[in-house]
TORGUDO-303068 format. One record per residue (C-alpha): residue in three letters; x, y negated, z negated. Coordinates in steps of 0.25 Angstrom, whole numbers, plus 5000, padded with zeros to 4 digits. Each point is the difference from the previous one (the first is absolute). Example, Ala and Ser with C-alpha at 12.3 -4.5 7.8 and 13.67 -1.06 7.14 Angstrom:
residues 2
ROKE   res      u      v      w
ROKE   ALA   5049   5018   4969
ROKE   SER   5006   4986   5002
//
This chain:
residues 626
ROKE   res      u      v      w
ROKE   MET   4872   5404   4527
ROKE   ALA   5008   5003   5009
ROKE   GLU   4998   4994   5013
ROKE   GLY   4991   5010   5009
ROKE   GLU   4997   5007   4988
ROKE   VAL   4984   5004   4997
ROKE   LYS   4994   4991   4990
ROKE   GLY   4985   5000   5003
ROKE   GLU   4989   5012   4996
ROKE   ARG   5000   5010   5010
ROKE   VAL   4994   4998   5014
ROKE   GLY   4988   5008   4998
ROKE   GLN   4995   4996   4987
ROKE   ILE   5001   4987   5008
ROKE   CYS   4992   5002   5008
ROKE   ILE   4990   5007   4993
ROKE   GLN   5001   4989   4988
ROKE   GLU   4994   4989   5012
ROKE   GLY   4991   5008   5005
ROKE   LEU   5004   5004   5012
ROKE   ILE   5002   5016   5000
ROKE   ASN   4993   5009   4990
ROKE   GLN   5006   5011   4995
ROKE   GLN   4996   5011   5009
ROKE   GLN   5008   4994   5010
ROKE   LEU   5013   4996   4994
ROKE   ASP   5000   5017   4994
ROKE   GLU   4998   5002   5017
ROKE   VAL   5010   4989   5003
ROKE   LEU   5011   5005   4987
ROKE   GLU   4997   5015   5006
ROKE   ILE   5005   4996   5014
ROKE   GLN   5011   4991   4996
ROKE   GLN   5007   5015   4992
ROKE   LYS   4997   5007   5014
ROKE   GLN   5005   4989   5009
ROKE   GLY   5009   4991   4992
ROKE   GLY   5000   4985   5003
ROKE   ARG   4995   4987   4992
ROKE   ILE   4985   5001   4994
ROKE   GLY   4998   4986   5002
ROKE   TRP   5001   5004   5017
ROKE   ILE   4993   5012   5001
ROKE   LEU   4988   4993   4992
ROKE   SER   5001   4991   5011
ROKE   SER   5001   5008   5012
ROKE   MET   4988   5008   4996
ROKE   GLY   4992   4985   5000
ROKE   TYR   4998   5001   4984
ROKE   ILE   5006   4988   4999
ROKE   LYS   5000   4988   5010
ROKE   ARG   5016   4997   5005
ROKE   ILE   4999   4987   4990
ROKE   GLU   4996   5007   4989
ROKE   LEU   5011   5010   5001
ROKE   PHE   5011   4987   4999
ROKE   ARG   4994   4994   4989
ROKE   VAL   4998   5012   4990
ROKE   LEU   5015   5003   5004
ROKE   SER   5005   4985   4995
ROKE   ARG   4991   5003   4988
ROKE   HIS   5008   5015   4999
ROKE   TYR   5013   4993   5002
ROKE   ALA   4997   4987   4991
ROKE   LEU   5002   4990   5013
ROKE   LYS   4995   4989   5005
ROKE   PHE   4991   5002   5011
ROKE   ALA   5002   4991   5012
ROKE   THR   4990   5003   5009
ROKE   PRO   4989   4991   4997
ROKE   ASP   5011   4988   5000
ROKE   TYR   5004   5005   5014
ROKE   GLU   4999   4990   5008
ROKE   HIS   5005   4988   4992
ROKE   ILE   5011   5010   4997
ROKE   LYS   5004   5002   5015
ROKE   GLU   5000   4985   5002
ROKE   HIS   5012   4999   4989
ROKE   ILE   5009   5012   5004
ROKE   ASP   5014   4995   5000
ROKE   LYS   5005   5002   5014
ROKE   THR   5015   5000   4996
ROKE   LEU   4998   5012   4993
ROKE   VAL   4994   5009   5009
ROKE   GLU   5011   4996   5011
ROKE   LYS   5009   5006   4991
ROKE   ILE   4992   5014   5003
ROKE   LYS   4998   5010   5011
ROKE   ARG   4987   5003   5004
ROKE   ASP   5000   5014   4999
ROKE   GLU   5007   4998   4988
ROKE   VAL   4986   4993   4995
ROKE   LEU   4991   5013   5005
ROKE   GLN   5009   5010   4994
ROKE   TRP   4998   4994   4986
ROKE   GLN   4986   4994   5004
ROKE   ALA   5004   4988   4991
ROKE   VAL   5002   4985   5007
ROKE   PRO   5009   4990   4991
ROKE   TYR   4992   4988   4997
ROKE   GLN   5006   4991   4990
ROKE   ILE   5014   4998   4989
ROKE   THR   4996   4993   4987
ROKE   THR   5008   4990   4992
ROKE   GLU   5004   5012   4991
ROKE   ASN   5005   5007   5014
ROKE   HIS   4989   5011   5000
ROKE   LEU   4997   5003   5013
ROKE   ILE   4985   5001   5001
ROKE   ILE   4994   5012   5011
ROKE   LEU   4990   5003   5007
ROKE   ASN   4999   5016   5000
ROKE   SER   4987   5009   5005
ROKE   TYR   5008   5012   4995
ROKE   PRO   5002   4998   4984
ROKE   GLY   5007   5008   4990
ROKE   ASN   5011   5003   5008
ROKE   ALA   5015   4997   4993
ROKE   LYS   5008   5003   5014
ROKE   THR   4992   4988   5006
ROKE   ILE   5004   4990   4986
ROKE   ASP   5014   5005   5001
ROKE   PHE   5000   4995   5016
ROKE   TYR   4995   4988   4998
ROKE   LYS   5008   4996   4987
ROKE   ASP   5013   5004   5008
ROKE   ARG   4997   4993   5012
ROKE   TYR   4995   4986   4995
ROKE   SER   5011   5002   4987
ROKE   VAL   4990   4996   4990
ROKE   ASP   4996   5003   4985
ROKE   LYS   4988   5006   5001
ROKE   VAL   4989   5005   5011
ROKE   ILE   4985   4995   4995
ROKE   GLU   4990   5008   5010
ROKE   TRP   4987   4995   5004
ROKE   VAL   4988   5010   5007
ROKE   ILE   4997   4998   5013
ROKE   THR   4991   5011   5008
ROKE   ASP   5009   5006   5011
ROKE   LEU   4989   4992   5011
ROKE   ASP   5006   4987   4994
ROKE   LEU   5014   5005   5003
ROKE   VAL   4997   5004   5014
ROKE   ASP   4995   4985   5001
ROKE   LEU   5013   4994   4993
ROKE   VAL   5009   5009   5009
ROKE   GLN   4992   4997   5013
ROKE   THR   5000   4983   4997
ROKE   VAL   5015   5001   4995
ROKE   PHE   5007   5008   5010
ROKE   ALA   4990   4997   5011
ROKE   GLN   5009   4995   5011
ROKE   LYS   5011   5013   4995
ROKE   LEU   4987   5010   5001
ROKE   ALA   4995   4997   5015
ROKE   ASP   5013   4998   5003
ROKE   ASP   5004   5014   4996
ROKE   SER   4987   5007   5006
ROKE   ILE   5001   4994   5014
ROKE   PHE   5015   5001   5002
ROKE   GLY   5007   5010   4988
ROKE   LEU   5002   5010   5011
ROKE   PHE   5006   4992   5010
ROKE   TYR   5009   4991   4991
ROKE   ARG   5005   5015   4996
ROKE   GLU   5003   5004   5013
ROKE   PRO   4995   4992   5011
ROKE   ASP   5001   5012   5011
ROKE   GLU   4990   5009   4991
ROKE   SER   4988   4988   5002
ROKE   ALA   4991   4999   5012
ROKE   TYR   5002   4984   4997
ROKE   ARG   5007   5000   5013
ROKE   VAL   4992   5009   5009
ROKE   PHE   5013   5002   5012
ROKE   SER   5013   4998   4997
ROKE   GLY   5011   4994   5009
ROKE   PRO   5004   5014   5008
ROKE   GLN   4986   5003   5000
ROKE   VAL   4996   4990   5008
ROKE   LEU   5012   5002   5008
ROKE   PHE   4998   5015   5002
ROKE   PHE   4986   4998   5004
ROKE   ALA   5001   4988   5010
ROKE   LEU   5011   5009   5007
ROKE   LEU   4991   5012   5001
ROKE   THR   4987   4992   5005
ROKE   ILE   5010   4992   5011
ROKE   ILE   5006   5014   5004
ROKE   THR   4986   5007   5000
ROKE   GLY   4997   4988   5008
ROKE   ILE   5008   5000   5011
ROKE   PHE   4999   5016   5003
ROKE   ILE   4985   4999   5000
ROKE   PHE   5003   4989   5011
ROKE   TYR   5008   5008   5008
ROKE   TYR   4998   5015   4997
ROKE   PRO   4984   4998   4997
ROKE   LEU   4996   5011   4998
ROKE   LYS   5013   5009   4997
ROKE   THR   5003   4992   4989
ROKE   ILE   4984   5002   4995
ROKE   GLY   5002   5014   5001
ROKE   VAL   5013   5000   4991
ROKE   LEU   4993   4994   4989
ROKE   ILE   4986   5008   5000
ROKE   PHE   5012   5011   4998
ROKE   ILE   5005   4991   4990
ROKE   ALA   4985   5000   4993
ROKE   GLN   4998   5015   5003
ROKE   LEU   5014   5004   4993
ROKE   ILE   4996   4991   4989
ROKE   TYR   4987   5008   4998
ROKE   LEU   5005   5011   5002
ROKE   ILE   5009   4997   4988
ROKE   MET   4990   4996   4990
ROKE   ILE   4990   5011   5003
ROKE   GLY   5012   5010   4998
ROKE   PHE   5004   4992   4986
ROKE   LYS   4985   4999   4993
ROKE   PHE   4999   5014   5003
ROKE   ILE   5013   5003   4994
ROKE   LEU   4995   4992   4989
ROKE   THR   4985   5006   5001
ROKE   ILE   5007   5014   4997
ROKE   ASN   5008   4996   4989
ROKE   GLY   4988   4992   4994
ROKE   SER   4994   5014   5001
ROKE   ILE   5010   5007   4991
ROKE   ASP   4998   4990   4988
ROKE   GLU   4984   5003   5001
ROKE   ILE   5004   5013   4999
ROKE   ILE   5013   4999   4987
ROKE   TYR   4991   4990   4994
ROKE   LYS   4996   5005   4985
ROKE   GLU   4992   4990   4992
ROKE   GLN   5004   4998   4986
ROKE   THR   4990   5001   4992
ROKE   GLU   5006   5006   4988
ROKE   GLU   5012   4990   5000
ROKE   LEU   4991   4988   5002
ROKE   GLN   4992   5006   4989
ROKE   ALA   5011   4998   4990
ROKE   ILE   5003   4989   5002
ROKE   SER   4999   4991   4988
ROKE   ASP   4994   4987   5000
ROKE   SER   5011   4994   4991
ROKE   GLU   5011   5002   5009
ROKE   LEU   4991   4994   5012
ROKE   PRO   5007   4986   5003
ROKE   VAL   4995   4986   5004
ROKE   TYR   4994   5001   5012
ROKE   THR   4997   4989   5010
ROKE   VAL   4990   5000   5009
ROKE   LEU   5000   4988   5012
ROKE   ILE   4986   4996   5007
ROKE   PRO   5002   4988   5011
ROKE   VAL   4986   4997   5003
ROKE   PHE   4996   4987   5009
ROKE   LYS   4985   4998   5002
ROKE   GLU   4995   5011   4995
ROKE   PRO   4990   4998   4989
ROKE   ASP   4992   5012   5006
ROKE   VAL   5007   5010   4995
ROKE   ILE   5010   4998   4988
ROKE   GLU   4988   5007   4992
ROKE   THR   5005   5013   5007
ROKE   LEU   5013   5001   4995
ROKE   ILE   4999   4995   4987
ROKE   LYS   4991   5013   4998
ROKE   ALA   5009   5009   5007
ROKE   ILE   5012   4994   4991
ROKE   LYS   4992   5002   4987
ROKE   LYS   4998   5013   5004
ROKE   PHE   5016   5003   5002
ROKE   ASP   5006   5010   4992
ROKE   TYR   5009   4992   4992
ROKE   PRO   5000   4993   4987
ROKE   GLN   4993   4984   5005
ROKE   ASN   5010   4995   4988
ROKE   LYS   5012   5005   5009
ROKE   LEU   4995   4993   5014
ROKE   ASP   5003   4989   5004
ROKE   VAL   4990   4994   5009
ROKE   ILE   5002   4987   5010
ROKE   LEU   4990   4994   5007
ROKE   LEU   5008   4992   5011
ROKE   LEU   4989   4990   5005
ROKE   GLU   5003   4988   5010
ROKE   GLU   5000   4986   4995
ROKE   LYS   4986   4998   5011
ROKE   ASP   4993   5012   4997
ROKE   LYS   4991   4996   4989
ROKE   GLU   4989   5008   5004
ROKE   THR   5010   5014   4998
ROKE   TYR   5004   4992   4988
ROKE   GLU   4984   4999   4993
ROKE   ALA   4997   5012   5003
ROKE   ALA   5013   5009   4995
ROKE   LYS   4996   4991   4987
ROKE   LYS   4985   5005   5000
ROKE   ALA   5003   5014   5000
ROKE   GLN   5008   4998   4986
ROKE   PRO   5011   5008   5002
ROKE   PRO   5007   5002   4987
ROKE   SER   5013   4994   4994
ROKE   ASN   5010   5009   5007
ROKE   TRP   4996   4992   5012
ROKE   ARG   5007   4988   5003
ROKE   PHE   4994   4989   5012
ROKE   LEU   5013   4994   5008
ROKE   VAL   4997   4990   5008
ROKE   ILE   5011   4994   5011
ROKE   PRO   5002   4988   5003
ROKE   PRO   4998   4996   5014
ROKE   SER   5011   5003   5012
ROKE   GLN   5006   5006   5012
ROKE   PRO   4998   5011   5004
ROKE   GLN   4988   5004   4994
ROKE   THR   5001   5014   4999
ROKE   LYS   5001   5013   4990
ROKE   PRO   5014   5001   4998
ROKE   LYS   5001   4987   4998
ROKE   ALA   4989   5002   4986
ROKE   CYS   5005   5014   4999
ROKE   ASN   5015   4994   4995
ROKE   TYR   4993   4986   4993
ROKE   GLY   4993   5014   4992
ROKE   LEU   5014   5007   4998
ROKE   PHE   5005   4989   4992
ROKE   PHE   4990   5001   4990
ROKE   SER   4999   5014   5000
ROKE   ARG   5002   5008   4987
ROKE   GLY   5000   5014   5003
ROKE   GLU   5012   5010   5003
ROKE   TYR   4991   5005   5012
ROKE   LEU   4992   4993   5010
ROKE   VAL   4988   5003   5011
ROKE   ILE   4995   4992   5009
ROKE   TYR   4984   5001   5003
ROKE   ASP   4990   4993   5009
ROKE   ALA   4987   4995   4994
ROKE   GLU   4993   5011   5006
ROKE   ASP   5007   5010   4997
ROKE   ILE   4997   5012   4991
ROKE   PRO   5010   5008   4994
ROKE   GLU   5000   5015   4996
ROKE   PRO   5001   4998   4982
ROKE   ASP   5013   5008   5001
ROKE   GLN   5006   4991   5010
ROKE   LEU   5009   4993   4989
ROKE   LYS   5005   5015   4992
ROKE   LYS   5002   5006   5014
ROKE   SER   5009   4988   5003
ROKE   TYR   5007   4999   4986
ROKE   LEU   5003   5015   5001
ROKE   ALA   5004   4999   5014
ROKE   PHE   5013   4988   4995
ROKE   LYS   5003   5010   4986
ROKE   ASN   5002   5012   5010
ROKE   ASN   5009   4992   5008
ROKE   ASP   5012   4995   5002
ROKE   GLU   5004   4985   4999
ROKE   SER   5001   4999   5014
ROKE   TYR   4985   5000   5002
ROKE   ILE   4994   4986   5000
ROKE   CYS   4987   5004   5005
ROKE   PHE   4988   5009   5001
ROKE   GLN   4989   4999   5011
ROKE   GLY   4986   5004   4996
ROKE   ALA   4991   5005   5010
ROKE   LEU   4988   4992   5005
ROKE   ASN   4988   5003   5007
ROKE   TYR   4986   4995   5002
ROKE   PHE   4986   5000   4991
ROKE   ASN   4991   4994   5014
ROKE   LYS   5006   5010   5010
ROKE   ASP   4986   5003   5004
ROKE   GLN   4996   4986   5004
ROKE   ASN   5001   5000   5014
ROKE   LEU   5010   5006   5009
ROKE   LEU   5011   4988   4999
ROKE   THR   5002   5006   4985
ROKE   LYS   5000   5015   5003
ROKE   LEU   5012   4998   5010
ROKE   PHE   5007   4990   4989
ROKE   THR   4998   5012   4991
ROKE   LEU   5006   5010   5008
ROKE   GLU   5010   4990   5004
ROKE   TYR   5004   4998   4984
ROKE   SER   4998   5016   4996
ROKE   TYR   5010   5004   5010
ROKE   TRP   5008   4989   4997
ROKE   PHE   5001   5001   4983
ROKE   ASP   4998   5016   5002
ROKE   TYR   5011   5004   5009
ROKE   MET   5007   4989   5006
ROKE   LEU   5005   4993   4988
ROKE   PRO   5003   5013   4994
ROKE   GLY   5007   5005   5011
ROKE   LEU   5008   4986   5001
ROKE   PHE   5004   5006   4985
ROKE   MET   5003   5013   5003
ROKE   MET   5010   4995   5010
ROKE   ASP   5006   4989   4991
ROKE   LEU   4996   4991   5009
ROKE   PRO   4997   4986   5000
ROKE   ILE   4985   4996   4993
ROKE   PRO   4992   4989   5003
ROKE   LEU   4992   4997   4989
ROKE   GLY   4984   4997   5001
ROKE   GLY   4996   4987   4996
ROKE   THR   4994   5006   4986
ROKE   SER   5002   5010   4991
ROKE   ASN   5016   4999   4999
ROKE   HIS   5007   5005   4986
ROKE   PHE   5011   4990   5000
ROKE   LYS   5011   5001   4987
ROKE   VAL   5000   4984   4996
ROKE   ASP   5015   4998   4999
ROKE   LYS   5003   5008   5013
ROKE   LEU   4989   4990   5008
ROKE   ARG   5007   4988   4993
ROKE   GLU   5012   5005   5005
ROKE   ILE   5000   5002   5014
ROKE   GLY   4991   4986   5001
ROKE   GLY   4987   5003   5000
ROKE   TRP   4989   4998   5011
ROKE   ASP   5003   4992   5012
ROKE   PRO   4988   4989   5003
ROKE   PHE   5005   4997   5013
ROKE   ASN   4998   5015   5005
ROKE   THR   4984   5005   5003
ROKE   THR   5004   5012   4997
ROKE   GLU   5007   4999   4988
ROKE   ASP   4997   5015   4992
ROKE   ALA   5006   5006   5014
ROKE   ASP   5012   4990   5001
ROKE   LEU   5003   5003   4984
ROKE   GLY   5000   5016   5003
ROKE   ILE   5010   4996   5010
ROKE   ARG   5010   4992   4991
ROKE   ALA   4997   5008   4989
ROKE   SER   5007   5012   5009
ROKE   ALA   5011   4990   5003
ROKE   GLU   5003   4996   4986
ROKE   SER   5002   5015   4999
ROKE   TYR   4987   5003   4992
ROKE   LYS   4991   5010   5004
ROKE   VAL   4984   5000   4998
ROKE   GLY   4992   5012   4997
ROKE   ILE   4986   5006   5002
ROKE   ILE   4989   5003   4989
ROKE   ARG   4988   5006   5003
ROKE   SER   4990   4990   4996
ROKE   THR   4989   4993   5007
ROKE   THR   4995   4986   4999
ROKE   TYR   4988   4998   5008
ROKE   GLU   4998   4987   5008
ROKE   GLU   4988   4995   5008
ROKE   ALA   5004   5003   5016
ROKE   ASN   4998   4988   5010
ROKE   PRO   4987   5003   5006
ROKE   GLN   5000   4988   5009
ROKE   VAL   5008   5001   5014
ROKE   TRP   5006   4985   4999
ROKE   ASN   5001   4999   4986
ROKE   TRP   5009   5017   5002
ROKE   ILE   5009   4991   5011
ROKE   ARG   5002   4989   4991
ROKE   GLN   5005   5009   4989
ROKE   ARG   5008   5011   5010
ROKE   SER   5006   4987   5009
ROKE   ARG   5006   4995   4986
ROKE   TRP   5007   5013   4996
ROKE   VAL   5004   5003   5014
ROKE   LYS   5006   4984   4999
ROKE   GLY   5007   5005   4986
ROKE   TYR   5006   5013   5009
ROKE   MET   5006   4992   5010
ROKE   GLN   5005   4990   4990
ROKE   THR   5007   5013   4991
ROKE   THR   5006   5005   5015
ROKE   LEU   5006   4985   5003
ROKE   VAL   5006   4998   4986
ROKE   TYR   5006   5014   4997
ROKE   ASN   5006   5000   5016
ROKE   ARG   5007   4985   4998
ROKE   HIS   5012   5008   4995
ROKE   PRO   4997   5015   5007
ROKE   PHE   5013   5004   4998
ROKE   LYS   5001   4997   4985
ROKE   MET   4987   5005   4997
ROKE   LEU   5004   5015   5006
ROKE   LYS   5014   5000   4993
ROKE   VAL   4989   4996   4986
ROKE   LEU   4989   5011   5004
ROKE   GLY   5008   5009   5009
ROKE   LEU   4996   5007   5013
ROKE   LYS   4987   5006   4996
ROKE   LYS   4994   4991   4991
ROKE   TRP   5003   4988   5012
ROKE   LEU   4994   5007   5010
ROKE   SER   4989   5003   4992
ROKE   PHE   4998   4986   4997
ROKE   GLN   5000   4996   5015
ROKE   PHE   4990   5011   5005
ROKE   PHE   4991   4999   4988
ROKE   ILE   5001   4984   4997
ROKE   GLY   5002   4996   5016
ROKE   GLY   4996   5010   5007
ROKE   THR   4986   4999   4994
ROKE   PRO   4996   4986   5006
ROKE   LEU   5010   5001   5011
ROKE   VAL   4988   5015   5006
ROKE   PHE   4988   4991   4996
ROKE   LEU   5005   4988   5010
ROKE   ILE   5001   5013   5010
ROKE   ASN   4988   5005   4999
ROKE   PRO   4993   4994   5007
ROKE   ILE   5008   4996   5012
ROKE   LEU   5001   5017   5002
ROKE   TRP   4986   5001   4998
ROKE   GLY   4997   4989   5011
ROKE   LEU   5009   5008   5010
ROKE   PHE   4996   5014   4996
ROKE   ILE   4984   4994   5004
ROKE   VAL   5005   4993   5013
ROKE   TRP   5007   5012   5003
ROKE   LEU   4987   5010   4995
ROKE   PHE   4990   4992   5011
ROKE   PHE   5009   4993   5010
ROKE   ASN   5014   5008   5000
ROKE   PRO   5007   4987   5008
ROKE   ALA   5012   5004   5009
ROKE   PHE   5010   4992   4991
ROKE   LEU   4997   5008   4989
ROKE   SER   5007   5011   5005
ROKE   ASP   5012   4992   5002
ROKE   MET   5000   4996   4986
ROKE   PHE   4999   5014   4993
ROKE   THR   5010   5010   5003
ROKE   PRO   4997   5015   4999
ROKE   PHE   5006   5000   4986
ROKE   THR   4993   4986   4997
ROKE   LEU   4989   5006   5004
ROKE   GLY   5002   5014   4992
ROKE   LEU   5003   4992   4987
ROKE   SER   4990   4990   5001
ROKE   LEU   4989   5013   5001
ROKE   PHE   5005   5006   4987
ROKE   ASN   5001   4988   4992
ROKE   PHE   4984   4998   5005
ROKE   LEU   4997   5015   4996
ROKE   PHE   5009   5002   4987
ROKE   GLY   5000   4986   4995
ROKE   ASN   4985   5000   5001
ROKE   PHE   4997   5012   4995
ROKE   LEU   5013   4998   4989
ROKE   GLY   4993   4987   4996
ROKE   ILE   4985   5008   4998
ROKE   TYR   5007   5012   4993
ROKE   MET   5005   4991   4991
ROKE   ASN   4987   4994   4995
ROKE   LEU   4995   5014   4998
ROKE   LEU   5009   5002   4992
ROKE   GLY   4998   4990   4991
ROKE   ALA   4984   5002   5001
ROKE   PHE   5002   5014   4996
ROKE   ARG   5008   4996   4987
ROKE   ARG   4992   4991   4996
ROKE   ARG   4986   5009   5003
ROKE   ASN   4995   4988   5007
ROKE   PHE   4993   5011   5011
ROKE   SER   4992   4992   5007
ROKE   LEU   5013   4990   5005
ROKE   ILE   5002   5012   5009
ROKE   PRO   4994   4997   5012
ROKE   ILE   5004   4984   4998
ROKE   SER   5014   5004   5002
ROKE   LEU   4998   5001   5015
ROKE   LEU   5000   4988   5001
ROKE   ASN   5014   4995   4996
ROKE   PRO   5005   4997   5012
ROKE   PHE   4990   4987   5000
ROKE   TYR   5003   4998   4988
ROKE   TRP   5013   4998   5005
ROKE   LEU   4995   4988   5009
ROKE   LEU   4994   4993   4988
ROKE   HIS   5015   5000   4994
ROKE   SER   5006   4998   5014
ROKE   ALA   4989   4986   4999
ROKE   ALA   5006   4997   4986
ROKE   SER   5016   5000   5003
ROKE   TYR   4996   4991   5013
ROKE   LYS   4994   4990   4989
ROKE   ALA   5014   5003   4994
ROKE   LEU   5009   4997   5007
ROKE   TRP   4993   4986   5004
ROKE   GLN   5002   4998   4985
ROKE   LEU   5012   5003   4999
ROKE   LEU   5005   4991   5009
ROKE   TYR   4991   4988   4998
ROKE   LYS   4994   5001   4986
ROKE   PRO   5010   5012   4992
ROKE   HIS   4996   4996   4988
ROKE   TYR   4986   4999   4999
ROKE   TRP   4993   5010   4992
ROKE   GLU   4987   5005   5005
ROKE   LYS   4990   5001   4989
ROKE   THR   4993   5013   5001
ROKE   VAL   4986   4999   4996
ROKE   HIS   4996   5010   4990
ROKE   GLY   4986   5003   4992
ROKE   LEU   4994   5006   5014
ROKE   SER   4997   5014   4996
ROKE   GLN   4986   5003   4998
ROKE   GLY   4992   5010   4989
ROKE   SER   5005   5004   4986
ROKE   ASP   5010   5012   5002
ROKE   LYS   5012   4992   4999
ROKE   HIS   4995   5000   4984
ROKE   GLU   4998   5016   5000
ROKE   ASN   5009   5011   4998
ROKE   HIS   5011   4992   5001
//
């Protein structure tokens, strides 16, 4: 038998002989294979007809190879580490095989979870200059465990510092650069001196600058809203094109699911992914678990996901963040494309196909397509209603507006669909940035890649508790502050790379957003003082022009905020939320509370990841109509 050549019986027949499946199940799987392609063993296991360990045992019989998993612990202890030192981690993951030992006959034994590939044999024969390569079959989970054991330090190091090693100035590991510290110190000193000698005039100038920033932000969002509305008018659903996609042409798609202390919501996502309109045997689902999170691990095991799911346990290390876990998962990803979902997410079934079609119909400059996010518990309380209005506008108008104007798009934390090779090229996620998605969207633009939009919604849980909401929002705002600092370390270099339009958009959208949140309660406080007391000193602080500008911002700014929320409500047909949009100005004050918390943490706990508690929604609406 030539190396890699099939010697034993067919996989399906072996399964029938061993009583693992019946003829009807085999016929069903053969029909699926004819339509979708792929290996019959993986189809059987991804449908749950055979267990993972049965799949690999059958494969070993099929290829007439030794099934090594029963002896795995013994084998693991006797791996020749000198062989491992001659191969890279990424090569092991590419070929899904680890060198074990070289025999006295100059034969290399490899532990292989993807047997029958002649190219794997050729690679290892050439790398180790042996006469023959002998395959021993292990499960894919055994292989992951081996890689984690053998390359433990390298995996941990790269998942944390990979981006920093690639380009230190693109990482939020260092909060402030030297020139930034000097700039803020000088700004504080100069402002303090002017306030000491000319208090009212200086404060008046600061108020004018604040109102000017407000005006710019109002105008910018107004322009984005108009362009987002144009996108709504010209968009056409590609129903026929979607239906014409052949399952056989679809590539392997990796789904990363980072979780931490979320045992109550795992089952929801497993059910949602099982409903995907995508061949299950072409889904590579990786559940990213923290080592100390035993509850979620046990809940995931209890849910009994099919064998196209893998549990990847992240070794303990700091910072313990979602982007670090995603980087770790990226090393083990098998797909051509990759998407991130949170544990409580319920994506629409056609989302992966829409993403594939978007990549197929666009040029190679696109690195990512962002799906829309919305909430399944919008009617739970007042906060969830306001949150739903915000997200409806953000993903249905704001991001499409940025896309229409060819401006940098800050990604959402979930439903980002990436081209895997390009994601690896730009360094993956920044574990030190607490809004790693927004940072990645800006970095993609800085690397001359584009982010697009797909019209498919992922439903998730709106935060129904005020303090939990503030914890979550403070993390997001802190990430915006970090991203602003990172990409303003060399502002003129960024200006040259992005061009004036994109550079200004970044400053307004990423830098301006937390700044406005911080300014907002100060201006509201002055307004209330004027309304009830009208002290004389306010007249010295507000020139007629500043007063007129303030009045315009107060009236038009709040009107625009309410109007933007109305647009989102109408587009999603959430008509019951229309009256709630009037409360938008007060919702902004919650953002301000979160922003001051974010500013404090930026200075004292810059890389601390505020954990958001999920599973707080009430009722069963999350399981319906999505």
